[in-house]
C-alpha positions as CSV (number, residue, x, y, z in Angstrom):
1,M,-0.1,0.2,0.0
2,T,1.5,3.4,-1.0
3,F,0.8,6.8,0.8
4,R,-1.9,7.4,-1.9
5,E,-3.7,4.1,-1.3
6,S,-3.9,4.8,2.5
7,A,-7.2,4.2,4.2
8,D,-5.8,5.3,7.8
9,P,-6.7,9.0,8.1
10,G,-3.8,9.4,10.7
11,I,-1.3,8.4,8.1
12,D,-3.0,11.0,5.7
13,A,-2.6,13.7,8.3
14,E,1.0,12.9,8.9
15,A,1.7,12.8,5.1
16,C,-0.1,16.3,4.7
17,T,1.7,17.9,7.6
18,A,5.3,16.4,6.1
19,F,4.5,17.4,2.7
20,Q,3.5,21.0,3.6
21,A,6.5,21.3,5.7
22,V,8.8,20.5,2.7
23,L,6.8,22.9,0.6
24,D,7.2,25.5,3.1
25,Q,11.1,25.0,3.0
26,V,11.2,25.0,-0.7
27,G,8.4,27.3,-1.7
28,R,9.9,30.6,-0.6
29,R,10.7,32.7,-3.5
30,W,14.1,32.0,-5.0
31,T,14.8,28.9,-2.8
32,G,14.2,26.1,-5.5
33,A,16.3,28.2,-8.1
34,V,19.2,28.4,-5.5
35,L,19.0,24.7,-4.8
36,L,19.0,23.8,-8.3
37,A,22.0,26.0,-9.0
38,A,23.9,24.5,-6.0
39,V,23.4,20.8,-7.4
40,R,24.3,22.1,-11.0
41,G,27.7,23.2,-10.0
42,A,27.3,26.9,-8.2
43,R,29.9,27.0,-5.5
44,R,30.8,30.9,-5.0
45,F,28.3,33.8,-4.5
46,T,29.1,35.1,-8.1
47,D,28.0,31.5,-9.5
48,Y,24.9,31.6,-7.9
49,R,24.2,35.2,-9.0
50,R,25.0,34.3,-12.4
51,M,22.6,31.1,-12.5
52,V,19.7,32.7,-10.8
53,P,19.3,36.0,-12.9
54,G,17.0,38.6,-11.0
55,I,18.0,37.5,-7.3
56,S,19.4,40.5,-5.3
57,D,22.5,40.0,-3.4
58,R,20.7,40.4,-0.2
59,L,18.0,38.0,-1.0
60,L,20.4,35.3,-2.3
61,S,22.6,35.7,0.9
62,Q,19.5,35.3,3.1
63,R,18.5,32.2,0.9
64,L,21.9,30.7,1.4
65,K,21.9,31.2,4.9
66,E,18.3,29.7,5.5
67,M,19.3,26.7,3.3
68,E,22.5,26.1,5.3
69,N,20.3,26.2,8.5
70,L,18.0,23.8,7.0
71,G,20.8,21.2,6.1
72,L,20.3,21.6,2.4
73,I,23.7,23.7,1.5
74,G,26.9,23.2,3.2
75,R,29.2,26.5,3.7
76,E,33.1,26.3,3.8
77,V,35.2,29.3,4.6
78,I,38.5,29.3,3.1
79,P,41.2,31.4,5.0
80,S,42.7,33.2,2.2
81,T,43.1,36.9,1.2
82,P,40.6,37.8,0.2
83,V,38.5,35.0,2.3
84,Q,36.5,32.7,0.0
85,V,33.2,30.9,0.7
86,L,32.2,28.1,-0.9
87,Y,28.9,26.4,-0.9
88,R,28.0,22.9,-1.9
89,P,24.6,21.1,-1.7
90,S,24.4,18.6,1.0
91,A,23.3,15.0,0.4
92,R,19.9,16.1,1.9
93,G,19.6,18.9,-0.5
94,T,20.8,16.6,-3.5
95,E,18.1,14.1,-2.4
96,L,15.5,16.9,-2.1
97,L,16.3,18.1,-5.6
98,A,16.1,14.8,-7.0
99,A,12.5,14.4,-5.6
100,L,11.5,17.7,-7.1
101,E,13.1,16.7,-10.6
102,P,9.5,15.8,-11.9
103,L,8.5,19.5,-11.0
104,I,11.3,21.0,-13.0
105,V,10.1,18.9,-16.0
106,Y,6.7,20.0,-15.5
107,G,7.8,23.5,-14.9
108,L,9.8,23.5,-18.3
109,R,6.7,22.1,-20.1
110,H,4.0,24.0,-18.7
111,A,5.1,27.4,-16.9
112,P,4.5,30.7,-18.6
113,G,7.3,32.0,-20.6
114,P,9.2,31.4,-23.8
115,Q,10.7,28.4,-22.5
116,A,7.3,26.5,-22.1
117,A,6.5,27.2,-25.7
118,S,9.6,25.3,-27.0
119,A,9.5,22.6,-24.6
120,P,8.9,19.1,-26.0
121,G,5.4,17.8,-25.6
122,H,4.0,21.1,-25.6
């Protein structure tokens, strides 16, 4: 029996709560895009800025800190001149993005904008 087939209302409530908690974490503006950039190779702040066009420096910094606190991204400070800070997706962040992969495909296919019109199957 899968979570879709559960007849136990307690399991349904637990599943709804867990699902909503994940959506609350990744549903904040820019969080999904920053996580996607991390998994696709962004390491330095400038990489994220380049890969997530339109995000402000302040908001990018805030999202990276939030994601670090959630355990989705790891932060490494390299003591050099100037100091370098590298961000890497954690195993948890990579697992979350893998779970969200169907949403990326869906978004490419159906989201408003020029990419949706050219996506295969549209």
